[in-house]
C-alpha positions in Angstrom: 20.8 -57.1 24.1 19.2 -57.1 20.6 20.7 -55.0 17.3 18.2 -52.7 16.3 18.3 -51.4 12.7 20.9 -48.8 12.1 19.0 -45.9 12.4 20.3 -41.7 13.5 17.5 -39.7 15.2 14.4 -39.6 13.1 15.6 -40.9 9.8 13.4 -43.3 8.2 15.3 -46.0 6.1 12.4 -47.5 4.4 8.4 -47.9 4.6 6.8 -50.9 5.0 3.9 -50.5 2.3 4.9 -48.1 -0.5 2.9 -45.7 -2.3 3.3 -47.2 -5.6 2.0 -50.8 -4.4 -0.7 -49.7 -3.0 -2.0 -47.6 -6.1 -5.8 -47.3 -5.7 -6.1 -50.4 -3.5 -5.5 -48.1 -0.6 -8.7 -49.1 1.5 -7.7 -53.2 0.4 -4.3 -52.7 1.8 -5.2 -50.9 5.2 -8.0 -53.6 6.1 -6.0 -56.4 5.4 -3.0 -55.7 7.2 -1.6 -58.6 7.6 0.8 -57.8 4.9 2.0 -55.2 7.1 2.3 -57.2 10.2 4.6 -59.9 8.0 6.8 -57.9 6.6 7.3 -55.7 10.2 8.3 -59.0 11.7 10.6 -59.5 8.6 12.2 -56.4 9.1 13.0 -56.9 13.2 14.8 -60.5 12.3 16.6 -59.1 9.1 19.3 -57.4 11.8 20.8 -60.3 14.3 18.5 -63.3 12.9 16.3 -63.0 16.1 12.9 -64.5 16.1 10.1 -62.3 16.9 6.6 -63.6 18.4 3.6 -61.6 17.7 1.8 -60.5 20.8 -2.0 -59.5 21.7 -3.2 -57.6 24.9 -6.9 -58.6 26.3 -6.4 -54.9 27.8 -5.3 -51.5 26.3 -1.9 -50.8 26.2 -2.3 -47.1 26.3 0.4 -46.4 29.2 2.8 -47.8 26.9 2.0 -46.1 24.3 2.0 -42.5 26.4 5.9 -43.3 27.5 6.5 -43.7 23.7 5.2 -40.5 23.2 7.3 -39.1 26.1 10.1 -41.1 24.6 10.1 -39.5 21.2 9.3 -36.0 22.8 12.8 -36.0 24.5 14.5 -37.8 21.9 15.4 -40.5 24.3 18.0 -43.2 23.0 15.9 -46.2 24.5 13.7 -45.8 21.5 14.6 -46.5 17.9 12.4 -45.9 15.0 12.5 -49.1 12.6 10.3 -48.0 9.9 7.3 -45.8 8.7 4.4 -47.9 7.9 2.5 -46.5 5.1 4.3 -44.4 2.8 1.1 -42.0 2.1 0.0 -41.2 5.6 1.4 -39.2 8.5 4.8 -39.4 9.5 5.2 -36.4 11.9 3.6 -34.9 15.4 3.7 -31.5 16.9 1.8 -30.3 20.1 1.0 -26.8 20.5 0.2 -27.3 23.7 3.9 -26.6 24.6 5.3 -23.6 24.3 8.4 -24.4 21.7 5.8 -26.6 19.8 7.8 -29.4 19.3 7.7 -31.8 16.3 8.7 -35.5 16.5 7.9 -39.1 15.1 4.0 -39.4 14.7 3.1 -42.7 17.5 0.6 -43.7 14.9 1.9 -45.5 11.6 5.8 -46.5 12.6 7.3 -49.4 14.0 9.3 -48.4 17.2 11.8 -51.3 18.8 13.2 -50.8 22.5 16.5 -52.8 21.8 17.5 -52.9 25.3 14.2 -55.5 25.9 14.1 -57.0 22.7 10.3 -55.5 22.4 8.7 -53.9 18.8 5.2 -51.6 19.1 3.2 -50.6 16.0 -0.1 -48.7 15.8 -1.1 -50.0 12.6 -3.5 -47.5 10.6 -6.9 -49.6 9.9 -9.7 -48.7 7.8 -13.1 -48.8 10.1 -16.5 -47.9 8.8 -16.5 -44.6 10.4 -12.8 -43.8 9.5 -9.4 -44.6 10.4 -8.5 -46.2 13.2 -5.8 -48.1 14.3 -4.8 -51.8 15.6 -2.0 -52.1 18.3 0.4 -54.7 17.7 3.5 -56.1 20.3 6.6 -58.2 18.8 9.2 -59.4 21.3 11.8 -62.0 21.5 10.2 -63.7 23.8 7.9 -63.7 27.2 10.2 -62.9 30.1 12.0 -60.0 28.0 8.5 -58.9 27.5 7.5 -58.9 30.8 10.6 -56.9 31.7 10.1 -54.2 29.2 5.8 -54.2 30.8 7.5 -53.3 34.2 9.8 -51.0 33.1 6.9 -49.0 31.5 4.7 -49.2 34.2 7.2 -48.0 36.6 8.2 -45.1 34.4 4.5 -44.2 33.6 3.7 -44.1 37.4 6.4 -41.3 37.9 5.2 -39.4 35.0 1.5 -39.8 36.7 2.6 -38.4 39.7 3.8 -35.6 38.0 1.0 -35.0 35.9 -2.6 -35.3 35.5 -4.6 -37.7 33.2 -8.0 -36.6 32.0 -10.5 -39.1 30.7 -12.9 -37.5 28.1 -15.4 -39.6 26.7 -16.3 -39.2 22.9 -18.4 -40.5 20.4 -16.0 -43.2 19.0 -14.8 -44.1 22.7 -12.5 -42.6 25.8 -9.6 -40.2 24.7 -6.9 -39.8 27.2 -4.4 -37.1 27.6 -1.7 -36.2 30.2 -1.7 -32.5 31.4 0.6 -30.8 34.0 -0.1 -29.5 37.2 0.3 -26.2 36.5 -1.2 -24.8 39.7 -0.3 -26.5 42.9 -2.5 -26.1 45.9 -1.2 -26.7 49.2 -3.6 -28.0 51.9 -3.3 -25.1 53.8 -4.9 -22.8 51.2 -8.1 -24.8 51.4 -10.7 -22.9 53.3 -13.3 -25.2 54.5 -15.1 -26.4 57.7 -11.7 -27.9 59.6 -13.7 -30.8 60.8 -14.7 -31.9 57.0 -11.0 -30.6 55.8 -9.4 -33.1 58.4 -11.4 -36.1 57.9 -11.3 -36.1 54.2 -7.5 -35.5 54.3 -7.0 -38.4 57.0 -9.2 -40.7 54.7 -7.1 -39.9 52.1 -3.6 -40.4 54.0 -4.4 -43.1 55.1 -5.6 -44.8 51.6 -2.0 -44.0 50.6 0.0 -45.5 53.2 2.6 -47.2 51.3 1.9 -50.4 53.8 -1.7 -50.4 53.8 -1.6 -51.6 57.7 -4.9 -49.8 58.4 -6.9 -52.0 55.9 -5.4 -54.9 56.7 -5.5 -54.5 60.3 -9.2 -54.2 60.0 -10.0 -56.5 57.4 -11.5 -53.4 55.1 -11.7 -53.4 51.6 -8.8 -51.7 49.9 -11.1 -49.0 48.0 -12.6 -45.6 48.5 -15.4 -43.2 47.6 -16.4 -39.7 48.5 -18.7 -37.3 47.3 -18.5 -33.3 47.6 -21.8 -31.6 47.5 -22.7 -27.9 47.4 -23.2 -24.6 45.3 -20.9 -23.7 43.1 -17.7 -21.5 43.8 -17.5 -23.0 47.1 -14.0 -24.4 46.9 -14.9 -28.1 45.9 -12.5 -28.0 42.8 -9.5 -26.3 44.7 -9.9 -29.0 47.4 -9.6 -31.8 44.5 -6.5 -29.9 43.2 -5.1 -30.1 46.6 -5.8 -33.7 46.6 -4.2 -34.4 43.5 -0.6 -32.1 44.4 -0.4 -33.6 47.7 -0.7 -37.6 47.0 1.9 -39.4 45.7 0.0 -41.6 43.6 -1.7 -41.0 40.3 -4.8 -39.0 39.7 -7.3 -39.0 36.7 -10.2 -36.7 35.7 -12.9 -38.1 34.0 -15.2 -35.7 31.9 -18.3 -37.7 31.5 -20.5 -36.5 28.4 -23.6 -37.0 26.2 -21.2 -39.8 24.9 -20.9 -41.5 28.2 -21.6 -45.3 28.0 -21.2 -48.7 29.0 -18.5 -48.6 27.0 -16.8 -45.6 28.1 -17.3 -46.6 31.7 -15.6 -49.8 31.3 -12.6 -48.1 29.5 -12.0 -45.6 32.4 -12.4 -48.5 35.6 -9.7 -50.4 33.4 -7.4 -47.8 32.8 -7.8 -46.7 36.4 -7.3 -50.3 37.6 -4.0 -50.4 35.7 -2.7 -47.1 37.9 -3.6 -48.1 41.3 -3.6 -46.9 43.8 -5.0 -44.3 42.5 -7.5 -41.0 42.8 -10.2 -40.8 40.0 -12.2 -37.7 40.4 -15.5 -37.4 38.3 -16.8 -33.8 38.2 -20.2 -33.1 38.2 -21.4 -36.8 38.2 -24.6 -35.7 38.4 -24.3 -35.4 34.2 -24.0 -39.0 33.6 -26.5 -39.9 31.0 -29.8 -41.5 32.1 -29.0 -44.8 29.8 -25.2 -45.1 31.6 -26.3 -45.0 35.3 -27.4 -48.6 35.6 -24.2 -49.7 34.5 -22.4 -47.3 36.2 -23.9 -48.3 39.7 -23.1 -52.0 38.2 -19.3 -51.1 37.8 -19.2 -49.3 41.2 -20.4 -52.6 43.0 -18.4 -55.0 41.2 -16.0 -56.8 43.6 -12.5 -55.7 42.0 -13.7 -52.8 40.3 -12.8 -49.9 42.7 -9.7 -52.3 44.2 -7.2 -49.7 45.0 -9.2 -46.7 43.5 -9.9 -43.5 45.5 -13.2 -42.3 43.9 -14.1 -38.7 44.1 -17.7 -37.6 43.0 -18.3 -33.6 43.1 -21.7 -32.1 42.1 -23.4 -28.5 42.5 -26.8 -30.1 42.2 -27.1 -33.3 44.6 -30.8 -33.5 44.1 -29.9 -34.6 40.7 -28.1 -37.6 42.1 -29.5 -40.8 41.9 -30.4 -42.0 45.5 -29.2 -45.6 44.6 -25.8 -44.2 44.4 -25.5 -43.5 48.4 -28.0 -46.0 49.7 -25.5 -48.9 49.1 -22.2 -49.5 50.9 -19.5 -49.8 48.3 -20.5 -47.0 46.1 -19.6 -43.5 47.7 -18.9 -44.4 51.3 -19.3 -40.7 52.6 -20.9 -37.5 51.3 -19.7 -33.7 52.2 -21.1 -30.7 51.8 -19.2 -28.2 50.8 -20.9 -25.1 52.6 -21.0 -21.4 51.7 -18.0 -19.7 53.5 -18.4 -18.2 56.6 -17.4 -14.7 57.8 -13.9 -15.7 58.9 -13.2 -17.9 56.0 -14.5 -14.8 54.0 -11.9 -12.2 55.6 -9.5 -14.9 55.3 -9.9 -15.6 51.6 -10.3 -11.8 50.8 -7.0 -10.8 52.5 -5.3 -13.8 50.9 -6.6 -12.2 47.6 -5.1 -9.0 48.6 -7.8 -6.9 49.6 -5.5 -4.8 52.1 -3.9 -3.2 49.5 -7.2 -1.6 48.6 -8.8 -1.7 52.4 -7.9 -0.9 55.7 -7.9 -3.7 58.4 -11.2 -2.6 60.2 -12.6 -1.9 56.7 -11.6 -5.3 55.7 -13.4 -7.4 58.7 -16.5 -5.0 57.7 -16.3 -6.3 54.1 -16.4 -9.7 55.4 -19.4 -9.2 57.4 -21.3 -7.5 54.2 -20.8 -10.2 52.0 -22.7 -12.5 54.0 -23.8 -15.5 51.2 -21.2 -14.7 48.7 -18.9 -18.3 47.5 -15.3 -17.9 46.9 -15.8 -17.9 43.1 -17.9 -14.3 43.8 -15.6 -13.0 46.7 -13.1 -13.3 43.7 -15.1 -11.2 41.8 -15.8 -8.5 44.0 -12.0 -8.4 44.2 -11.1 -8.0 40.6 -13.9 -5.5 40.3 -12.6 -3.4 43.2 -9.1 -3.6 42.3 -10.3 -2.6 38.8 -12.2 0.5 40.5 -9.2 1.3 42.3 -6.9 1.3 39.6 -9.0 3.4 37.4 -10.5 6.3 39.9 -7.7 6.1 42.9 -10.7 5.6 45.4 -12.9 2.8 46.5 -16.5 2.4 47.1 -16.9 -1.0 48.6 -20.7 -1.0 49.8 -21.9 -0.4 46.3 -19.9 -3.3 44.8 -21.3 -5.6 47.4 -24.9 -4.2 46.5 -24.2 -4.9 43.0 -22.9 -7.9 43.7 -25.8 -9.1 45.7 -28.4 -7.6 43.2 -26.9 -9.9 40.9 -26.8 -12.7 42.9 -30.6 -12.0 43.8 -31.2 -12.2 40.1 -29.2 -15.3 39.6 -31.8 -16.7 42.2 -35.0 -15.7 41.3 -34.3 -15.6 37.9 -35.9 -12.6 37.8 -33.2 -10.8 35.1 -35.1 -8.0 33.6 -36.2 -4.4 35.4 -39.3 -2.7 33.8 -38.5 0.8 35.2 -41.1 2.5 32.7 -44.3 0.2 33.3 -44.5 0.0 30.0 -44.3 -3.1 27.6 -41.3 -4.0 25.6 -41.9 -4.5 21.7 -42.7 -3.0 18.4 -44.7 0.3 18.6 -48.0 0.3 16.9 -48.4 2.0 13.6 
């Protein structure tokens, strides 16, 4: 057991680099952070005389830092705050995403010690060409303790991943990642779609995440899978994905492709996904992949181990925009499933679940299901909201009129004829 520096709570007993010492040489001190490294090492060794080695990782250690943040948020006694690195930089963080707005020690600019494993971490601020960035450093007493520490962090992170969803967002300075709680659970029974497609997808998911992987071993099938969900907006693709995320006993990550997606961010995402495997990686609106990044993305999917343990789910509203190369070679997306517009039975079931029986008699509800042919689930939801508002304000409901109005809006969306010139005249300034 390594005895830590004597601290209580968030109390900081020292600064590695003081404001007076840095003076006007801030940029120089931050660029040459070897001073901070050597002082952190001496500070760690000051207690019981243990010798600490400095380690570097060939891959990112964001998983460890996510758990550091969780320990700080919860005030865990497994972590000790040894020192603030630069006196003149941030020392506290807060989160507006949580109801009680917690305040806690900032991950960046501090030296943290996990005494049980004789391991310390620091996210040291450094000055880059585009602004302040950071370098991650790890100190450990020996290889074995560090190995045990990393194994514990991975175990805890995997347990956390089953309770939350990891969101990757490509930005101009790389891929940002954050954990978001699964706020709305969608049961498999709530997914309304063609029964054979639904059965096929969930069977594939369940086989993939069997603990013994017997199916893949018995038939000598590579342990990776990719499916593409396509269809018009509002037909339940996102609902299906949420149901998968809530029902599998494995980490789930969403990857938000942006105009900043490039070879570097693709590599970051798949590297992080491989560290989380076996897991589900969801790529929504995959058709938005920038042209310059598509070749690298395809090559990554073709890699021998890049998708090992990854169940990849792509979604798109515009399959015609999908690069044909995604589908014409095995090992990229193995199957493509069309999520079709709901049929009359699915429309009736959806409206019943939403609460239409509060507003209509059984016969009227059945008629409404027939009248709404061509509606997506999203449009049916809007129909229910409009109906509820009309009934609440007028205590009466003209369902055919509501359906007619929504169908008119649908027609405008399909034809792009948004304006109606009822007078036959031209719109503009009158000539004087």
